C-alpha positions as MATLAB code, in Angstrom:
seq = 'MPLSHTPAPNTPTFPSRLPAVGTTVFTVMSNLAEKHGAINLGQGFPDFACDRNLLAEVNQAMLDGHNQYPPMAGIPRLRQAISQKIHALYGAQYNPDTEITVTAGATQAIFTTILSCVSPGDEVIVIEPAFDCYLPAISLAGGKTVSVSLTVVRDAAGRVCEYAIPWGELANVITPKTRLLVVNSPHNPTGMIWQQADLKRLAELVADTSVLICSDEVYEHMVFDGQSHHSISSYPDLAARSFVVSSFGKTLHVTGWKIGYVAAPAALTAEFRKVHQFNVFSVNAPMQYGIAQYLKNPDPYLALPQFYQAKRDYFRAGLANTEFSLLPAPGSYFQCVDYSGLSIPEASLSEPDFCRWLTTSIGVAAIPISAFYGSGTDSKVIRFCFAKQESTLAAALTRLQTL';
ca = [
     245.168   25.200   -8.525;
     242.804   26.659  -11.192;
     241.925   24.400  -14.259;
     243.659   25.253  -17.552;
     241.764   26.288  -20.523;
     244.588   25.451  -23.070;
     244.033   22.266  -24.935;
     246.478   19.571  -24.080;
     249.072   18.874  -26.875;
     247.797   15.174  -27.198;
     244.141   16.549  -28.119;
     243.170   14.554  -31.217;
     242.702   15.799  -34.340;
     240.059   14.863  -37.097;
     239.133   15.941  -40.628;
     236.733   19.006  -40.578;
     233.157   18.271  -41.878;
     233.007   21.764  -42.943;
     236.534   22.943  -44.005;
     235.425   25.973  -45.989;
     233.188   27.229  -43.381;
     234.242   29.964  -40.912;
     232.170   32.253  -38.857;
     229.148   33.548  -40.724;
     229.426   37.161  -42.441;
     226.420   38.260  -40.284;
     228.189   37.519  -37.002;
     231.460   39.072  -38.374;
     229.905   42.346  -39.619;
     227.875   42.726  -36.104;
     230.805   42.074  -34.267;
     232.741   44.821  -36.340;
     229.672   47.243  -35.768;
     229.860   46.790  -32.170;
     233.456   47.243  -32.006;
     233.208   50.545  -34.120;
     229.786   51.904  -32.680;
     228.524   51.696  -36.110;
     224.759   51.426  -36.659;
     224.181   47.886  -37.504;
     222.082   47.599  -40.780;
     223.937   44.058  -41.574;
     222.349   41.505  -39.547;
     218.616   40.936  -40.248;
     216.805   41.561  -37.139;
     214.502   44.277  -35.897;
     215.662   46.897  -33.154;
     212.299   47.582  -31.699;
     210.056   45.526  -29.549;
     207.314   43.062  -30.459;
     203.673   43.475  -29.630;
     203.424   43.413  -25.640;
     200.517   41.322  -26.085;
     202.627   38.526  -27.459;
     204.846   38.830  -24.287;
     201.754   38.737  -22.168;
     200.400   35.377  -23.806;
     203.979   33.764  -23.496;
     204.045   35.068  -19.889;
     200.694   33.722  -18.885;
     201.789   30.135  -20.724;
     204.638   30.112  -18.188;
     202.485   30.831  -15.500;
     199.873   28.321  -16.464;
     202.712   25.682  -16.299;
     203.511   25.078  -19.727;
     207.164   24.682  -19.300;
     207.786   20.792  -19.851;
     208.550   19.088  -23.063;
     205.829   19.700  -25.545;
     204.740   17.211  -28.135;
     207.731   16.433  -30.846;
     205.831   18.057  -33.798;
     204.452   20.984  -31.808;
     201.677   21.575  -29.731;
     198.242   20.823  -31.516;
     196.840   24.127  -30.976;
     199.658   25.915  -32.638;
     199.704   23.226  -35.604;
     195.882   23.882  -35.940;
     196.529   27.660  -35.922;
     199.090   27.254  -38.430;
     196.797   25.069  -40.653;
     194.196   27.694  -40.611;
     196.448   30.576  -41.368;
     197.809   28.781  -44.424;
     194.317   27.881  -45.542;
     193.116   31.397  -45.108;
     195.894   33.101  -46.854;
     196.664   30.563  -49.783;
     193.649   28.260  -49.956;
     195.766   25.149  -48.950;
     194.702   22.629  -46.408;
     197.320   21.029  -44.563;
     196.350   18.189  -41.770;
     197.598   19.805  -38.509;
     198.295   16.308  -37.230;
     200.281   14.663  -40.276;
     201.520   17.809  -42.267;
     202.622   20.592  -40.039;
     205.664   20.615  -37.893;
     207.005   23.423  -35.546;
     210.575   24.020  -35.620;
     213.371   25.985  -33.539;
     213.212   28.511  -36.300;
     213.601   28.528  -40.213;
     217.404   27.542  -40.382;
     216.429   24.049  -38.242;
     213.710   23.350  -40.496;
     215.907   23.787  -43.661;
     218.783   21.967  -42.041;
     216.354   19.031  -41.136;
     214.519   19.355  -44.666;
     217.696   18.572  -46.383;
     219.006   16.088  -43.874;
     215.595   14.148  -44.339;
     215.640   13.773  -48.301;
     219.337   14.285  -49.405;
     221.516   11.056  -49.634;
     225.112   11.121  -50.444;
     225.640   11.831  -54.018;
     222.263   13.430  -54.433;
     222.337   16.919  -56.234;
     220.657   19.854  -54.764;
     220.172   22.812  -56.992;
     220.426   26.087  -55.063;
     219.911   29.794  -56.683;
     222.522   32.256  -55.697;
     222.691   34.679  -54.050;
     221.390   32.437  -51.341;
     221.075   32.685  -47.649;
     224.243   31.200  -45.995;
     222.708   27.961  -44.436;
     221.675   26.045  -47.678;
     225.232   24.979  -48.914;
     226.856   23.754  -45.404;
     223.556   21.747  -44.952;
     223.901   19.976  -48.155;
     227.616   19.366  -47.426;
     226.648   17.565  -43.997;
     223.957   15.477  -45.888;
     226.710   14.252  -48.313;
     224.904   15.971  -51.266;
     226.327   17.545  -54.138;
     225.237   21.619  -54.678;
     224.763   22.602  -57.964;
     224.719   26.632  -58.023;
     222.688   28.432  -60.442;
     222.900   32.162  -60.151;
     220.230   34.873  -60.629;
     220.625   36.622  -63.854;
     222.482   40.263  -63.214;
     220.799   42.824  -65.175;
     222.717   45.955  -65.616;
     221.922   49.703  -66.678;
     223.566   51.509  -69.548;
     226.183   52.788  -66.940;
     226.972   49.143  -66.160;
     225.411   49.246  -62.575;
     223.412   46.137  -61.283;
     219.628   47.190  -61.650;
     217.550   44.099  -61.068;
     218.031   40.374  -60.921;
     216.267   37.909  -62.901;
     215.310   34.159  -62.545;
     217.715   32.001  -64.862;
     214.823   29.545  -66.159;
     217.040   28.298  -69.073;
     220.025   27.427  -66.979;
     217.909   25.867  -64.320;
     216.187   23.686  -66.850;
     219.539   22.488  -68.009;
     220.977   21.397  -64.447;
     217.973   19.231  -63.528;
     219.040   15.681  -64.042;
     218.042   12.295  -62.647;
     220.253   12.762  -59.623;
     218.626   16.120  -58.785;
     216.694   15.164  -55.327;
     216.215   18.830  -54.033;
     215.537   22.254  -55.457;
     215.680   25.244  -52.994;
     213.769   28.481  -53.701;
     213.551   31.499  -51.693;
     210.910   34.132  -52.166;
     210.561   36.934  -50.816;
     214.289   36.564  -51.584;
     217.012   37.126  -49.050;
     219.433   39.323  -50.043;
     217.819   40.768  -53.070;
     214.343   41.264  -52.116;
     212.832   39.845  -55.346;
     209.640   38.195  -55.159;
     208.446   35.387  -57.308;
     205.394   36.104  -59.311;
     202.588   33.889  -60.336;
     203.895   33.315  -63.748;
     207.223   32.176  -62.037;
     205.438   29.496  -60.124;
     203.443   28.213  -63.075;
     206.526   27.887  -65.213;
     208.649   26.065  -62.013;
     205.457   23.613  -62.078;
     206.190   22.956  -65.475;
     209.954   22.366  -65.108;
     209.432   19.825  -62.497;
     206.482   18.289  -63.814;
     208.001   14.942  -65.168;
     210.671   14.712  -62.614;
     210.928   13.413  -58.936;
     212.568   16.588  -57.862;
     211.554   17.711  -54.429;
     211.205   21.524  -53.304;
     212.272   23.247  -50.430;
     210.530   26.703  -50.340;
     212.153   29.263  -47.955;
     209.274   31.647  -47.304;
     210.342   33.252  -43.948;
     209.353   36.634  -45.474;
     205.961   35.783  -46.564;
     204.374   38.875  -44.974;
     206.757   41.440  -46.323;
     205.536   42.050  -49.765;
     204.733   45.524  -50.949;
     203.280   47.906  -53.431;
     200.016   46.153  -53.394;
     201.446   42.786  -54.561;
     200.898   39.458  -52.906;
     202.963   36.756  -51.682;
     202.601   33.379  -54.098;
     203.333   30.430  -51.851;
     204.172   27.270  -53.271;
     201.402   25.944  -50.839;
     198.999   27.758  -53.260;
     200.152   25.439  -56.327;
     198.605   21.566  -55.615;
     201.165   20.275  -57.939;
     204.197   21.979  -56.525;
     202.759   21.637  -52.822;
     202.483   18.123  -53.253;
     206.537   17.779  -53.625;
     207.378   20.767  -51.303;
     208.563   21.572  -47.932;
     207.167   24.982  -47.299;
     209.220   26.776  -44.278;
     207.946   29.821  -42.386;
     209.391   31.868  -39.585;
     207.329   33.415  -36.478;
     210.835   35.074  -35.467;
     210.289   37.244  -38.709;
     206.371   37.758  -38.712;
     206.348   38.684  -34.856;
     209.713   40.403  -34.472;
     211.117   37.966  -32.002;
     214.068   36.592  -34.047;
     215.703   35.685  -30.899;
     212.728   33.227  -30.083;
     214.127   30.922  -32.923;
     210.458   29.255  -33.950;
     209.161   28.645  -37.255;
     207.259   25.572  -38.835;
     207.289   23.541  -42.082;
     204.196   22.531  -43.959;
     204.509   19.411  -46.185;
     202.401   16.443  -47.696;
     202.167   13.588  -44.887;
     204.793   11.418  -46.630;
     207.250   14.089  -46.766;
     206.279   15.112  -43.120;
     206.783   11.674  -41.815;
     210.516   11.617  -43.124;
     210.910   15.136  -41.948;
     209.921   14.204  -38.332;
     212.228   11.277  -38.365;
     215.182   13.637  -38.252;
     213.450   16.365  -36.409;
     212.965   14.325  -33.464;
     216.751   13.631  -33.135;
     218.264   16.856  -33.761;
     215.548   19.042  -31.794;
     212.692   16.660  -30.500;
     210.596   19.787  -29.783;
     210.592   23.375  -29.368;
     210.217   25.684  -26.562;
     206.648   25.199  -25.144;
     205.530   28.359  -23.565;
     206.448   30.429  -26.826;
     204.208   27.753  -28.675;
     201.126   28.300  -26.456;
     201.658   31.852  -26.371;
     201.688   32.314  -30.210;
     198.871   29.772  -30.637;
     196.824   32.207  -28.465;
     198.185   35.446  -30.130;
     197.443   33.860  -33.716;
     193.735   33.951  -33.013;
     193.992   37.652  -34.145;
     195.422   37.782  -37.825;
     195.770   41.739  -37.764;
     199.166   41.931  -36.753;
     200.825   39.986  -39.598;
     198.172   40.895  -41.952;
     199.368   44.494  -41.439;
     203.047   43.900  -42.036;
     203.165   44.887  -45.596;
     202.168   48.238  -44.838;
     204.256   48.407  -41.562;
     207.450   47.548  -43.691;
     206.545   49.418  -46.650;
     206.623   52.770  -44.691;
     210.219   51.802  -43.301;
     211.301   50.661  -46.754;
     210.013   54.101  -48.263;
     211.661   56.197  -45.725;
     214.853   54.460  -46.295;
     214.639   54.700  -49.884;
     214.027   58.395  -49.957;
     216.997   59.033  -47.559;
     219.314   56.951  -50.003;
     217.804   58.834  -52.952;
     219.873   61.618  -51.378;
     223.156   59.800  -51.910;
     225.028   58.287  -55.043;
     223.904   54.727  -54.351;
     221.997   53.127  -57.220;
     219.069   51.582  -55.439;
     217.817   48.030  -56.796;
     214.302   47.278  -56.552;
     212.956   46.175  -53.044;
     209.306   44.536  -53.734;
     209.736   42.420  -50.710;
     211.676   41.218  -47.420;
     213.051   43.850  -45.220;
     216.455   44.273  -47.254;
     217.434   47.146  -49.629;
     220.368   46.374  -51.850;
     222.249   49.152  -53.229;
     225.145   49.456  -56.211;
     228.083   51.272  -54.862;
     230.045   51.615  -58.000;
     229.017   54.970  -59.078;
     230.150   56.609  -55.692;
     232.457   59.300  -56.712;
     235.030   58.347  -53.929;
     238.278   55.924  -53.923;
     236.763   53.253  -52.036;
     233.974   52.517  -54.622;
     236.600   50.429  -56.303;
     236.867   48.185  -53.294;
     235.633   44.526  -53.475;
     232.228   44.225  -51.520;
     233.714   42.700  -48.258;
     236.155   45.305  -48.082;
     233.863   48.267  -49.032;
     231.499   46.820  -46.088;
     234.435   46.748  -43.492;
     235.224   50.367  -44.644;
     231.712   51.558  -44.430;
     231.483   50.127  -40.977;
     234.817   51.394  -39.299;
     234.760   54.602  -41.505;
     231.163   55.837  -41.797;
     229.780   54.085  -39.021;
     227.073   51.882  -40.742;
     227.351   48.026  -41.254;
     226.038   46.321  -44.289;
     226.538   43.071  -45.634;
     228.297   42.004  -49.062;
     226.296   40.183  -51.628;
     229.270   38.274  -52.464;
     228.860   36.438  -48.864;
     225.762   34.631  -50.552;
     227.514   33.073  -53.298;
     229.683   29.934  -53.022;
     232.274   31.335  -55.245;
     232.196   34.818  -53.748;
     230.772   36.462  -56.850;
     231.312   40.279  -56.683;
     228.922   42.698  -58.466;
     229.698   45.776  -56.116;
     226.088   45.373  -54.565;
     225.578   45.534  -50.698;
     222.655   44.715  -48.550;
     221.025   46.947  -45.859;
     218.478   45.862  -43.347;
     215.473   48.444  -42.784;
     213.731   46.567  -40.058;
     214.844   49.125  -37.820;
     213.262   52.133  -35.807;
     212.700   55.262  -38.019;
     215.487   56.920  -35.464;
     217.929   54.257  -36.250;
     217.386   54.648  -40.094;
     217.477   58.383  -39.778;
     220.893   58.053  -37.879;
     222.134   55.835  -40.631;
     221.126   57.793  -43.351;
     222.709   61.047  -41.840;
     226.061   59.213  -41.960;
     225.611   57.573  -45.481;
     224.515   60.911  -47.088;
     228.133   62.137  -46.184;
     229.330   59.950  -49.004;
];
């Protein structure tokens, strides 16, 4: 007799640790895209293959027997490669033994950072719109989220044309209860990047405080138009209080491998690893050995700005033949657009409803920016991912140009 998969009537119930959390918008929109045969420009992952040389290195690592638990903090040669990479790019010197930890992707890195330093009652400042993993991690740590919204700048027609850092509000919400400030550049979802002047101003803002910083820099190699990524690790006063997070998944086009890292001063790293060893312990070994070998040649990640700028420019040129209003996209692999000016009835829909309509009726999936706000702020702006093959972007543009 087959076992029943229906829970028994006396299954205990318990209070949810995340009562306001459901399935992420990325999963919802990807499932909707698959159901309706839509082109998925919603979830942020490439639809093209990674470098076959990288696959060869990982495969060789497996054949060489690197298939058991690696060291908790990451294999030494990968931590050394990360240290050398950060020093070459940003001039910062992190000790690979005591200040760099390999993680199971950036989400785990951020989650562990928050759990390692936030205690019940501590306040954590988050700048919205913000990636959706920040707030649940703060809640699970018992912290209190203090949300500050990017300033929305509108043109004469009332359409969103850019976002700006709300410095005055940021200064006002820092209190003795503030334990952590989460920053993100290049920014998901807006694509904005922090400039050198911004980081200097941030350093001034926290100088006389004990505020820690979690700097989400997973799109560090996707900065365009000749600009540079300004890492918090480049600024000693900020680096001294910061956990700097990056992602090999994003950099090497292997999001499914879930591998990233955190660079932080030794004292912060020691606390980070206390949590890391119990929520992950270690990260898949063959990928670590393969990536360590692959990083000996920096050309692949140094070429990423040009690689992704070509995709961005192609996609923006196609969108210019629509009634969407394009926001600047100086970084990341996302393009935001304001749809309020479309001369169709659906332009009055809320962001979630518009994205559902766009997916089911036009055949292109996007993500509502409101999903990146705890309060669901709706500005009639949606996000497309252009980390796709040109043929994918071309097919999507053909459909979008019918609007």
